[in-house]
C-alpha positions in Angstrom: -67.8 57.0 -84.7 -69.4 60.1 -83.3 -67.6 63.1 -82.0 -69.2 65.9 -79.9 -67.2 69.1 -79.4 -68.4 71.8 -76.9 -67.6 75.3 -76.9 -68.7 78.5 -75.3 -67.8 78.0 -71.7 -66.0 80.6 -69.6 -66.0 82.8 -66.6 -68.8 85.2 -66.0 -70.4 87.1 -63.1 -73.7 86.3 -61.5 -76.6 87.5 -63.6 -74.7 87.3 -66.9 -75.3 85.0 -69.8 -73.4 82.4 -71.8 -74.2 80.3 -74.9 -72.8 76.8 -75.1 -72.6 75.0 -78.5 -72.0 71.4 -79.3 -71.1 70.3 -82.8 -71.6 66.7 -83.7 -69.8 64.9 -86.4 -69.5 61.3 -87.6 -72.4 58.8 -87.9 -74.9 60.9 -86.0 -78.5 61.2 -87.2 -81.0 63.9 -86.6 -83.3 61.4 -84.7 -80.9 61.4 -81.8 -81.9 63.1 -78.6 -79.4 65.8 -77.7 -78.8 67.0 -74.3 -76.6 68.9 -71.8 -75.4 67.5 -68.5 -73.2 69.2 -65.8 -71.0 68.1 -63.0 -70.0 70.3 -60.1 -67.0 69.6 -58.0 -67.8 66.8 -55.5 -71.2 66.2 -57.1 -72.7 63.6 -59.5 -73.3 64.5 -63.1 -76.9 65.8 -63.6 -79.0 66.3 -66.5 -79.7 69.9 -67.3 -81.8 69.8 -70.5 -82.7 67.6 -73.5 -84.3 68.1 -76.8 -85.7 65.6 -79.2 -85.4 65.6 -82.9 -89.0 67.1 -83.0 -88.0 69.9 -80.7 -89.6 68.7 -77.5 -87.6 70.0 -74.6 -87.2 69.0 -71.0 -85.3 70.9 -68.2 -84.4 70.4 -64.6 -86.4 72.7 -62.3 -83.4 74.8 -61.2 -82.8 76.1 -64.8 -86.4 76.5 -66.0 -87.0 80.0 -67.2 -83.2 80.8 -67.3 -81.8 78.2 -69.8 -82.9 77.4 -73.3 -81.9 74.3 -75.3 -82.1 74.3 -79.1 -80.8 72.4 -82.0 -80.1 72.9 -85.7 -80.4 69.5 -87.3 -78.9 70.8 -90.7 -75.7 71.7 -88.8 -75.8 68.8 -86.3 -75.4 71.3 -83.5 -77.2 71.8 -80.2 -77.1 75.0 -78.1 -77.6 75.9 -74.5 -78.4 79.6 -73.9 -77.9 80.3 -70.3 -79.3 83.5 -68.8 -79.3 84.9 -65.3 -76.5 82.7 -64.3 -75.9 81.9 -60.6 -72.9 80.6 -58.8 -74.6 77.2 -58.4 -74.5 76.9 -62.1 -70.7 76.5 -61.9 -69.8 73.2 -63.4 -68.3 71.3 -66.3 -71.1 71.1 -68.9 -71.1 68.0 -71.2 -73.0 67.5 -74.4 -74.7 64.2 -74.9 -76.3 62.5 -77.8 -78.3 59.3 -77.7 -80.4 57.2 -80.0 -84.0 57.3 -78.8 -84.4 53.5 -78.8 -81.0 51.7 -79.0 -79.2 52.5 -75.7 -75.7 51.5 -76.9 -75.7 54.5 -79.2 -74.8 57.1 -76.7 -71.9 59.7 -77.0 -70.4 62.3 -74.8 -68.4 65.4 -75.5 -65.2 66.3 -73.5 -66.9 69.0 -71.4 -66.6 72.7 -71.2 -66.1 74.6 -67.9 -68.6 77.2 -66.9 -67.6 79.3 -63.8 -70.0 81.9 -62.3 -68.6 84.3 -59.8 -70.8 85.9 -57.2 
């Protein structure tokens, strides 16, 4: 079984920064694609950023240039550095880990709240 535990959420003002962390434990392997999703009130969950085992990253347009995803395979940890935060970034952020080929091997964290006040 795989467990993902997020940390680093909180309340900040517009323009400030936060760094989210997600520590993975259990039967997780470094080949897994790691990612961050978010869900704002009344909206569907959306993909924010992903990173492959080789370090290839992908971002949604609204966070490009402001957010940076990274991973430390030795620590089984993925990070999301969020700069220049905006009120529209307010959401619950979820860590995700999935096998690049076998779809059934996908795991979620419990979520961490990020609130940006304007």
